[in-house]
N, CA, C and O of each residue as an XYZ file, in Angstrom:
328
protein
N      27.421    263.097     70.238
C      27.058    264.067     69.243
C      28.091    264.026     68.122
O      29.296    264.039     68.373
N      27.610    263.978     66.902
C      28.504    263.979     65.742
C      28.724    265.406     65.252
O      27.771    266.170     65.103
N      29.972    265.758     65.006
C      30.326    267.114     64.597
C      30.906    267.093     63.194
O      31.799    266.306     62.881
N      30.376    267.981     62.353
C      30.916    268.216     61.016
C      31.229    269.700     60.909
O      30.546    270.528     61.511
N      32.245    270.032     60.156
C      32.645    271.414     59.947
C      32.320    271.791     58.513
O      32.774    271.138     57.574
N      31.535    272.842     58.345
C      31.142    273.327     57.022
C      31.760    274.700     56.830
O      31.674    275.551     57.716
N      32.389    274.925     55.669
C      33.065    276.197     55.417
C      32.887    276.619     53.973
O      32.676    275.795     53.083
N      32.977    277.920     53.763
C      32.929    278.478     52.411
C      34.362    278.589     51.916
O      35.207    279.178     52.590
N      34.641    278.030     50.751
C      35.971    278.103     50.162
C      36.873    276.964     50.608
O      36.511    276.167     51.474
N      38.019    276.902     50.020
C      39.005    275.857     50.320
C      40.051    276.413     51.267
O      40.493    277.553     51.120
N      40.445    275.606     52.238
C      41.501    275.996     53.155
C      42.832    275.839     52.428
O      43.182    274.751     51.973
N      43.553    276.926     52.329
C      44.825    276.912     51.598
C      45.970    276.451     52.503
O      45.876    276.529     53.728
N      47.024    275.983     51.900
C      48.197    275.531     52.629
C      48.800    276.696     53.404
O      48.863    277.819     52.903
N      49.234    276.427     54.604
C      49.856    277.470     55.415
C      49.547    277.258     56.881
O      49.066    276.195     57.274
N      49.823    278.274     57.695
C      49.658    278.142     59.141
C      48.218    277.843     59.564
O      47.992    277.085     60.507
N      47.248    278.436     58.870
C      45.847    278.193     59.230
C      45.477    276.733     59.018
O      44.798    276.131     59.851
N      45.922    276.168     57.905
C      45.613    274.770     57.615
C      46.247    273.849     58.654
O      45.632    272.871     59.079
N      47.472    274.162     59.059
C      48.156    273.366     60.087
C      47.424    273.464     61.419
O      47.304    272.470     62.136
N      46.933    274.657     61.758
C      46.200    274.838     63.004
C      44.892    274.052     62.988
O      44.538    273.412     63.978
N      44.179    274.099     61.874
C      42.942    273.332     61.740
C      43.233    271.847     61.894
O      42.500    271.142     62.586
N      44.293    271.367     61.257
C      44.656    269.947     61.350
C      44.946    269.554     62.801
O      44.559    268.472     63.241
N      45.627    270.434     63.544
C      45.920    270.138     64.955
C      44.643    270.025     65.774
O      44.496    269.100     66.571
N      43.717    270.964     65.581
C      42.479    270.931     66.354
C      41.594    269.748     65.970
O      40.953    269.148     66.832
N      41.555    269.413     64.685
C      40.767    268.250     64.269
C      41.366    266.972     64.830
O      40.631    266.064     65.219
N      42.692    266.888     64.878
C      43.358    265.732     65.471
C      43.003    265.613     66.955
O      42.743    264.517     67.451
N      42.993    266.739     67.652
C      42.605    266.732     69.070
C      41.175    266.242     69.244
O      40.884    265.448     70.138
N      40.283    266.725     68.378
C      38.878    266.327     68.469
C      38.719    264.830     68.243
O      37.966    264.167     68.956
N      39.425    264.299     67.252
C      39.342    262.862     66.967
C      39.845    262.050     68.160
O      39.275    261.008     68.482
N      40.904    262.518     68.814
C      41.505    261.764     69.922
C      40.744    261.922     71.232
O      40.588    260.947     71.966
N      40.270    263.121     71.543
C      39.639    263.357     72.843
C      38.119    263.412     72.788
O      37.461    263.300     73.822
N      37.562    263.579     71.615
C      36.118    263.709     71.478
C      35.309    262.552     72.035
O      34.353    262.784     72.774
N      35.658    261.313     71.707
C      34.857    260.187     72.199
C      34.697    260.153     73.718
O      33.645    259.752     74.215
N      35.703    260.560     74.448
C      35.608    260.558     75.911
C      34.585    261.570     76.411
O      34.061    261.439     77.518
N      34.303    262.577     75.592
C      33.337    263.614     75.983
C      32.021    263.490     75.215
O      31.149    264.353     75.317
N      31.889    262.409     74.447
C      30.649    262.186     73.706
C      30.600    262.867     72.354
O      29.526    262.990     71.765
N      31.746    263.313     71.848
C      31.805    263.988     70.550
C      32.496    263.100     69.528
O      33.507    262.464     69.826
N      31.955    263.063     68.345
C      32.534    262.269     67.261
C      32.702    263.166     66.047
O      31.729    263.732     65.551
N      33.936    263.299     65.565
C      34.181    264.116     64.379
C      33.810    263.320     63.150
O      34.247    262.181     62.985
N      32.996    263.923     62.275
C      32.527    263.234     61.084
C      33.292    263.636     59.822
O      33.864    262.786     59.139
N      33.298    264.949     59.516
C      33.876    265.355     58.230
C      34.008    266.867     58.144
O      33.451    267.609     58.952
N      34.764    267.302     57.137
C      34.853    268.712     56.767
C      34.203    268.834     55.397
O      34.520    268.082     54.475
N      33.284    269.796     55.276
C      32.610    270.055     53.997
C      32.952    271.479     53.581
O      32.673    272.428     54.314
N      33.550    271.626     52.417
C      33.887    272.947     51.888
C      33.010    273.202     50.666
O      33.019    272.426     49.711
N      32.249    274.304     50.707
C      31.424    274.664     49.557
C      32.124    275.776     48.782
O      32.908    276.542     49.341
N      31.831    275.850     47.499
C      32.493    276.821     46.628
C      32.135    278.257     47.006
O      31.010    278.545     47.414
N      33.106    279.141     46.865
C      32.856    280.566     47.066
C      32.033    281.100     45.910
O      32.226    280.703     44.761
N      31.121    281.997     46.219
C      30.319    282.634     45.180
C      31.183    283.605     44.392
O      32.118    284.194     44.936
N      30.878    283.770     43.132
C      31.589    284.727     42.287
C      30.695    285.933     41.960
O      30.973    286.682     41.024
N      29.640    286.107     42.726
C      28.724    287.228     42.493
C      29.454    288.560     42.662
O      30.437    288.663     43.397
N      28.953    289.561     41.970
C      29.611    290.865     41.942
C      29.505    291.637     43.256
O      30.407    292.409     43.580
N      28.430    291.451     44.020
C      28.304    292.231     45.258
C      28.213    291.311     46.477
O      27.853    290.138     46.375
N      28.549    291.881     47.617
C      28.661    291.099     48.857
C      27.338    290.472     49.280
O      27.318    289.319     49.710
N      26.248    291.198     49.168
C      24.958    290.658     49.602
C      24.567    289.423     48.794
O      24.075    288.445     49.356
N      24.781    289.462     47.497
C      24.457    288.315     46.643
C      25.379    287.148     46.962
O      24.934    286.001     47.016
N      26.668    287.434     47.175
C      27.622    286.371     47.547
C      27.188    285.689     48.832
O      27.164    284.461     48.906
N      26.845    286.474     49.843
C      26.409    285.912     51.128
C      25.177    285.037     50.951
O      25.102    283.944     51.511
N      24.223    285.510     50.183
C      22.992    284.760     49.963
C      23.277    283.441     49.247
O      22.755    282.398     49.642
N      24.098    283.479     48.199
C      24.433    282.265     47.441
C      25.210    281.273     48.303
O      24.924    280.076     48.278
N      26.186    281.758     49.062
C      26.985    280.872     49.911
C      26.140    280.279     51.039
O      26.308    279.113     51.395
N      25.240    281.074     51.595
C      24.345    280.567     52.640
C      23.471    279.440     52.091
O      23.240    278.439     52.769
N      22.989    279.608     50.866
C      22.152    278.566     50.250
C      22.953    277.279     50.052
O      22.434    276.187     50.284
N      24.204    277.397     49.627
C      25.047    276.209     49.446
C      25.306    275.502     50.772
O      25.264    274.274     50.844
N      25.572    276.276     51.815
C      25.803    275.686     53.142
C      24.542    275.001     53.650
O      24.601    273.890     54.177
N      23.408    275.661     53.491
C      22.152    275.084     53.959
C      21.837    273.777     53.234
O      21.351    272.822     53.839
N      22.118    273.749     51.942
C      21.874    272.545     51.145
C      22.780    271.387     51.594
O      22.381    270.225     51.519
N      23.980    271.698     52.052
C      24.945    270.672     52.454
C      24.660    270.097     53.842
O      25.170    269.028     54.180
N      23.855    270.791     54.653
C      23.577    270.331     56.018
C      22.699    269.093     56.019
O      21.765    268.994     55.223
N      22.989    268.150     56.900
C      22.115    266.984     57.035
C      20.771    267.411     57.652
O      20.677    268.431     58.335
N      19.772    266.625     57.399
C      18.459    266.887     57.971
C      18.539    266.819     59.498
O      19.244    265.970     60.045
N      17.832    267.692     60.175
C      17.779    267.771     61.645
C      19.103    268.163     62.291
O      19.300    267.911     63.479
N      20.003    268.767     61.547
C      21.283    269.200     62.120
C      21.065    270.429     62.997
O      20.179    271.243     62.735
N      21.875    270.551     64.028
C      21.906    271.759     64.843
C      23.009    272.629     64.262
O      24.151    272.190     64.129
N      22.668    273.850     63.920
C      23.599    274.747     63.245
C      24.201    275.727     64.239
O      23.476    276.395     64.976
N      25.540    275.814     64.261
C      26.257    276.780     65.084
C      27.128    277.588     64.140
O      27.948    277.024     63.416
N      26.962    278.898     64.141
C      27.720    279.767     63.250
C      28.857    280.432     63.999
O      28.686    280.882     65.131
N      30.024    280.494     63.361
C      31.191    281.123     63.964
C      31.658    282.273     63.076
O      31.681    282.157     61.850
N      32.027    283.372     63.706
C      32.492    284.559     62.981
C      33.646    285.146     63.780
O      33.507    285.392     64.978
N      34.788    285.373     63.128
C      35.952    285.879     63.852
C      35.700    287.248     64.472
O      36.438    287.659     65.368
N      34.678    287.959     64.015
C      34.353    289.270     64.598
C      33.242    289.172     65.632
O      32.816    290.183     66.190
N      32.775    287.958     65.887
C      31.674    287.764     66.828
C      32.096    287.994     68.267
O      33.281    288.124     68.576
N      31.110    288.041     69.128
C      31.362    288.241     70.555
C      30.930    286.996     71.312
O      29.997    286.304     70.906
N      31.610    286.718     72.409
C      31.293    285.548     73.223
C      29.895    285.689     73.824
O      29.441    284.800     74.545
């Protein structure tokens, strides 16, 4: 299975970027043994709309447009539940 990471906005320099780099490095090294292949990171621009609902809608459209055909979509949210 090929894995791509799609995100809204640019990852800024700092601890979060270093953590992402560590996990992506792990995926590249251990993924093939488990049938996973890391493909790419795609960052789409943040919306500049005045209200949150419009921003969410615009960003969702950009993410959807960036997805390859027949992709399986998994959404992650730091406030989500297991």
